N, C-alpha and C positions, 0 to 999 in steps of 0.2 A: 307349663313349665316357664315359658318366656314371661308370662304375666306375673308369676310369682317372683321371678328374679327382678323384674322391673319394679314391682311393688316394694320388695325388700330394699333395693338400692335407693329408691325414692325416699323411703322412710329414714334410711341412714343418712342420706344427703340432707334432708330437711332438718334432722337433729343437729348435724354438724353446722349447717348454715345458721340455725337459730342460736347455737352457742357462739359462733364467730361474730354474729351481728348484735349480740346482746349488749346492753349498756355496761354490764359488769366487765365483760371482756374488753370493751373499748376503754374503760377506765384503767384496767390493768395494763393494757398495751401503752396507753399514754404515759402512765407513771414509769413504766419500764424504759421507754425511750428517754425520758428525762433523766432517770437514774444512770442509764448507760452513758449518756452524754457527759454528765457530771463526773462519773467514775473515770471515763477515758480522758477527760480533761486533766483531772488530778494525776492520773497515771502518766500522761504525757509530760506534765510538769516535773514529776519525780524522775522520769527517765532522762529528760534533758539536763537535769542537774546532777546526774549520776548518783541518785539516791537509791535507785533500783536498777536491776538489769533484767531485760525481757528477752534476751537471747536473739533469736531470729526476728523478733518483732521490734527490736530497737530501731531499725531503719525507719519504721512507720511512726512509732510514737515519739521519735525525736522531733517530729514536726508538730508545732503547737496547734495546728488546725486539723490534725488528723481525726479528732473527735467528731468534727462536722461531717466528714466523709462516712464515718462509721454510722452515725445517726441517720443519714440519708440513705445509706445502704439498707439498714434495717427497715426504714420506712418503705423502700421499694419492695422489699421482701413481703411486707404486710400487704402492700397494694397488689402484689402478685396473688396472694391468697384471696383477696377480694375479687380479683378477676375470675378465679376459679368458681366462685360462688355466684357470679352473674352470667356464666356461660349458658345456663339453661334458659335464660330470658331471650329476648329478641337478639338476632345476630347483629343488628345495628348497635344495640346497647353494649354487646360484648366487644365489638370493634372500637366503639367509643372509649371503653375502659382501657383498651390497648393503647390508644393514643394518649390517654391520661398518663399511663405508665411511661410512654416515650417522652412526654414533656417533663416528667419528673426525673427520668434518666438524664435528660439534657441538663436540667438544673443541678443534678448531682455532679455531672461532669464539670459544670461551671465551678462548683465548690471544690472539686478535686484539683482544678487548675489553680484555684486560689491557694490551696495547700502547698503548691509548688513554689510559691513566692516566699523567699526567706529574707530578702532585703528589699525594703520599699524604695528602690531606686529604679527609674524607668529602664535603664540599660539591663537590669536583671529581671524585669517583670513584663516587658513589652509583649512578648509572645503569649504569655499566660493571660494577660489582660484582653488581647484580641480574641483568644479562644473563649474567655469568659463572656464577652459581648456576643460572640457568635452563638454560644449555647443558650445564653439568656434570651436573646431575641428569637432564636429558633423555638424555644419553649413557649415564649409569649405568642408567637405566630400560631402555633398549634393550639394553644389555649383559646385564642380568638376564633380561629376557623372552626374548632370543635364546638364552641358555643353557638355559632350560627347554624352548624349542622344539627345540633340537638334541637334547635327551634323548628327546623324543617322536618325532623323525623316524625313519621307517622307509623303507627303499629298496624300491620295487616296480618291476619292469621294465615298460616300456611295452608290450612284446610278448613272447610266449613263443617266437618264431621267432628263432634266432640270427642269420640273415642280415639280417632286418629290424632287429633291435636294433643290429647293427653298422653298417648303413647309416644309421640314425637318428643314431648317435653321430658318424659321419663327416660328416653334414650339419651337425651342431652345431659340429664342428671347422672346417669351411669357413666357417661364419658367424663363428666366433671370429677367423679370419684377416681377414675383412672388417672386423670391429670393431677389430682392431689397426690396420688402415689408417686407419679413421675417427679412432681415438685419435691417431695420428701427425699427421693433418691438423689436428685441433683444437689439438694441442700447438704445431704450427708457426704457426698463426694467433695463438695466445696470445703466443708469443715475438715474432712480427712486431709485434703491437700494443704489446708492452712496449718494443721498440726505438723505435717511432715516436712513442708517446705517453707513455712512462714509467710506464704503468699495466698491471699484470698482471690479466687478466680472470678468472682462476680458473674456467674454463669447465666445471666439473663438471656443471652443469645441462645444457650442450649434449651432453655425453657420455651423460648419463642419458636425454636425448631419443632419441638413437640407440639406446640400450639398450632402450627401450620397443618400438621397431619390431622389433628383433632378437628380443625375447621373443614378440611377436605372430607373427613368422615361425615360431618354434619351435612355437607352438601349432598353426599351420596345417599344418606338416610332420607334427606328431604325429597329425593327423587321417588322414594317409595310412596309419598303422599301427594305429590303434585308434579306436573310436567309443564306448568305455566312458564313461558319463556322469560317474562319480566322478573319473576321471583327467582328462578334458577340463575339468571344472569346476575341479579343483585347479590345472591349468596356467593356465587363464584368470584365476583369482583371484590367482595369483602375478603375472600381468601387471598386474592392477589395483593390486596392492601397489607395483609399480615405478612406476606412474603417480602414486600417492600420494607416493612418495618424491620424485619429480620436482617435484610441487607444493610439497612441504615445502621444497625447495631454493630455491624462488622467493619464499617468504614471509619476513617479518621476524619477529624474536623478538617475542612468545612463540608466535605461531601456528605457526611452522615446527616447534618442539619438540612442540607438542600434536599436530600432524598426524603427525610422525615416530613418536612413542610410541604413538599410537592405531593406526597402521598395523602396528607390530610386534605389538600385541595382536591385531589382525585376523589376522595370519599365525599367531600362536600358537593362536587358536581354530580356524582353518582346519585346522591340523595335528592338533589334538586331535579335531576332528569327523571328519576323514578317517580317522584311525586307528580310531575307534570304529565307523564305518559299514562299513569294509572287512573287519573282523575276522571277520564271519560269512559272507563270500563266499569261495568257493574261488578259488584263484589263476587257474584257467582262465577264470573269469567276469570277472576284472578285466582280462584282456589282450585 
């Protein structure tokens, strides 16, 4: 029964992943982002000149740069989808994707601060400019640290048994499908709030909360296949990094950037240390 469920969910996951990563889907997504940006820019112009009325959304579209925030928000949503489809791969790759998202969230926050500037006079934009530099350099720092971390990353199998390795991957694919459902629910609630209140919640923090629990489940599942200290420590430390990212999303500038960049350094040192300590151990001792 368990095998049938895992096989079914694996086939379903593979089909969804193939569809999402296909060149046709990428093309549609790209065109959609361009069209949304152009449409929102025109809508903002019409709203600012009192040619249309958007009701509760007037407050947002009255700003000429709001279209940038919308476009980057959509880009982040798409990146969240991509994160779901890499969860079944190595835990290091999954965490790396989370840091990619965090850096994009920081960049989006920088653009959001830019949208607060209504008059290009230093007295009216000094705070926003400082925040923009903070978010920009924070995103850049994560980008650089993540690049070095990726160069250090080595893939080590959780177990040397093919059946166990396959079952572990199937379990992660099942978990990814559950995350996709959670992602859909969070998105629906955000859209519902937008329609009812005129405010979009940007519930990235809610999804990261769900992601923490999924990472913990992966660690617990991994215990079924290995008790190797180095691997369990590495998995658990990655979960802690996810928690730090979640904390970062809850804080204001400058604290969120400090936590985010420090966490990326934590993962870099973890990867460096793990590679150093395992190099003297035969593969059979690691599995």
